[in-house]
Every structure is written in structure tokens, then in C-alpha cells.
N, C-alpha and C positions, 0 to 999 in steps of 0.2 A: 222582965225581958226588955221593956221599954227603957229602963235605967241602963241596962247593959248596952243597948243600941246607942243611946245618947252618949255614954262614956266612950264608946268606940269612935263615934264621930268626933268627939272633942279631942281625943288623943290623936286622931288622924289630922285634924286641923292644926293642932300644936306642932305635929311633926312637919307638916308642910310649911308652917311659919318659920320653924327653926331652919329648915333647908333653904328657904328664901333668904333668911338673914345671913346664913353662911355664904350663900352665893353672892349676895350684895357686898358682904365684907371682902370676899375674895376678889371681886371686881374692883372695888375701891382700892384695895391694897396693890393690885397689879397696876392700875392706872397711876397711882402715886409713886410707886417704885420706878415705873417707866419714866415719869416726869423727872424724878430725881437723877437717874442715870443719864437722861437726856441733857440735863443741865451740866453734867460732867462730860458731855460730848462723847458718851459711849453709845453710839447709835445702834450697834448690833444687839447689845443687851436690851436697849429700850424697845427695839422691835419685838423681842421675845416677850417682854412684859405686856405690851399692848396686844399681842396675839393671845396671851393668857386671859386678858380682860375680855377679849372677844369670845373666848370659849365659854365664859360665864354669861355674856350677853351678846350673842352673835349678830344682832341687828343694831347694836348701839352706835349711834352716829359719832359720838365724841371719840370713842376708842378707835373706830374706823378711820376718822380724820387724823388722829394722832399717828396711827400706824402709817398711813399714806404719806404724811408729812415727813416722818422719819426715814422711810424708804427712799423718798425722792431726794432728801438732803444727802443721804449717804451715797446715792447714785451720782448726784451733782458733784460731790467731793471727788469721787473716783474719776468722773469724766474730766474734771478740772485738772487732775494730776496727769491724765492722759492727753491733755491739751485739746480736748474735744469741747471747745468753749461754747459753740453754738448749741450743742446738745445739753451741756451743763446749764446753760441759760434757760432752756425750755423746762428743765426739771425745777429750777428755782422759781420760775414764773408760776408753776403749778402750786408751789407752797405759798407764794405771795398772794395768790388769788383764792386760797383755800378758806373754808369756813368750818366752824365747830371744833377746830383743833387748838393748837397752842399759839397764843399771840406772840409769845417770846420767839417761837420758831419763825413766825412771819417776819418779825423784826430782824432776826439773824439772817434770814434769806434775803431781805432787802439790802443789807450791808454786803452780803456775799455777791449779790447781783451786780453791785457797782464794781467790785473787783473783777468779775467776769467780763463786764462790758468794757472795762479798761483794757483787758487782754485782747478782746475782739477788735478794739480800735487801734492797737499798737501797729499792725502792719501798714495801716493807712497813714498814721502819723509819720512813720519812717519814710514813706514814699513822698510825703509832702515837705520833708525837710532836706531834700537833696542839695539845696543851695547853701546849707549851713557849712561853714568851713570845716576841714578835716580835723583840726586841732580841737574844736569844740565837741565834735562827735566823739573823739577819743576820750575827752575828759568825762563826758556823761557816761560812756561805757565803763570807764575805770571806776568811777565812784558808785555807779549803780542807781543812785537816787538823786533827785533834785529837791529843792525846798517845796515845790508844789506837791510832792508825795507826802510831805508832813502836814501841810495845811489842812485845816478842818476843825471840827468840834469833837471833843472826846470827853467821856464820862468815867469816873471811878465809882464803882458800885459797892454797896455795903457788903455783899457776898457774891451770889451768883449773878454774872453779867446778864443784863436785860430782864432779870426776874426779881431783883431786889432793888431797894431805893437807891437813888443816885446821891452820893456823898459829896462829890466835887466835880466841877466842870472846868475845862480849859479850852480856849479857842485860839488857834493860830491863824492870823491873817498876814497879808503882805507886810504890814507895818506895825502890828500890835500883838502883844501877848495879853490875853484877857482870861481871868480866872475868877471863880466864885464858889461860895458855899451855900447850902440851903438857907433861905430866908435872910440873905444878906445881899448887899449891892456888889456888883462886879468890880474887880480891881483891874484897871486898864494901864498897861505899861507900854512904853514906846520901845520898839526893837531898834537898838543902836547898831548891832552887827549880827549877822547870822552866817554860819559856816556849816557845810555838809561834807562829811568825809565818810565814804562807804555808807553804812546804814545809820550813822550818828549825826544828829543835828545839835549844834552848839549855838546858844543865843546869849548875847549881852543885852541887858535891858535897863531902862530907867523908868521909875515910877514917880510921876509928879506928886507934889504935896496935895493932900485932900483934907476934908474936914475931920476925918478920923485919924489920919496918919500923916507923918512928915514924908518928904521925898526920900527915895531910896534907889539903889541900883544893885544889880547882881548878875549872876551867870547861871544858866540852867541848861541841862542836856536831855535830849530825848533820843530814843532808839526805836527804829521800826523793827517789829517782829511779826512773825506769822504763826498763828495757832489754828490748826486745821484749815489752812488756806484763808483764814481771815486776818486782815491786817490789824495790828494793835500797836499801841504806842507805849513804850516802856519809859517811865520817869527814872533815869539812871541813878539819881541821887537817893531816892527813897525806895527804889525797886518795886514801885506800884505800877499797875497796868491801866492804861486808858483805852476805852473801847469806842469806836466811832458811833456817833448818834446824830440824828436829824433834829431840826427845830421842833418838829411835831412830837417827837419822842420826849423832848424836854418839856414841852407844854403839857403832854399827857401826865407827866410826873408833877405837874402844878408848879413848875419853875417859871420864872420870868426869863425872857430871852436876853442874851447879851446885847449891849448897845451896838447900834449900827454906826460904823466909822467910815 
């Protein structure tokens, strides 16, 4: 009788362990699938996976945080499309200040936040430029973009933006085109001429002689694109895409910062 009781307890314990392992596996699978589709910017599907994860672990902080981040980002995109920029900014702020979720989503939200803030500022900037002559206003309206829209630092990622290693960095300043690869020094080129037509930037540049290479000159083109309301930079010659990054994001990837000019 004692042996039967012991065997019953043992079998019950094994059953509980098996159920626990299945539940843990289902939770991990749901979270991972949610992160995968999140990287593909399929926010509706990501929400479903994080909800499934919470069904396995209803009080799990990570799954809860991921779900809230995803819902807020989806709401922010919708509000941005509706031109409700103040409300979209509030949603993005919640993501930026969130904890226990995805660092990649925080980074993405920080970039989106800048785009929203630019939209919020636009009416003020228009009112402050009343003294600009009519011809200049018409030119800006016709082209849609100025060089300032292209300036900044951009990264080409190995695969998923903001979640995979940075392969290449390019920085556009008022006077220089600076680019670099991992574990190498930056190449600094002087911008000889720059032209903006519609969403296309054309640059003629000259690279002085260095210890590694002789002097050179060339021409390069960039095009502004938007992907899910995020501004990206298309390298038209190679059809690769650069994503906006900050100096801190570059340092977090253990890169050195480009030279200050």
C-alpha cells in the first residue's frame, strides 16, 4: 500500500512538472514570436502573441510591458496619421519611459518622437518666417525638403534595424560627408556641392589624401523615405537603407564617435 501511495505521488509530481515545462515553453515561444513580428513591424500580430504569453503567465512583467509598448506604438502611429500629434507624442512618451519591455522599441519610439515633435513645431516655424520672400517660400513648397531634412547620423544594420549589429555609419553635416565601418577610422570627405530635388539629395564630394588612401572625388545620392511614419535614408546607388541613430546608440554598440568638425 505504501509503495502504491509513493508511486501515485511520484506520477502526480511528474505530471505537474511536465505541465509546468509545457507552460514555460508556450510562454517563451509566444514572447519570441511576438518579438519576431514586432521587428517586422506587424504590431497587431505582436499584440496577439504577447496576449498568449500572458495567458500562460498572467502576472509576468515582461510580457505585460511588451504588450503595453506594442499597443501604445500602434496607437501612436494611428494618431500620427490622423495628425493628432500631441496625443501621438503622449503615447510615444509612455514607451520611452517604459521598463521591462523591449529596448529596441524604446529606441524606435525615441526616433519617432523626434518626427512627431517636428510636426508639432511646424505651425510655429511657418508663422515665424513671414518675412521670407514669396519666391523662396514657393521653392521650399515645390521641393518639399531642404538639406536640413537629410542631415544627421544614419546606420545600416546587419539585419533587423535597431536589433542587430551596426555594419556601416554615415554622417551628413553642413560641410562634410563622414562614413565608417566597424573597428576602422572614419573617412571624412568635403562636400563640394549639394542639390535637393523633391526627396532626392545629390552630393559631389572630395576626399583628401590619407595615410591609407590617396585623394579621391565622387558623387552620391540619398533619398528620403518613410516606413511606418519613420524617416529613413535610402542609398540610391546600392538600394540599402540607413536608419537614424543617436550618438548614445552608437556608443552602446561599442563604436567610436565620428570626429567633430
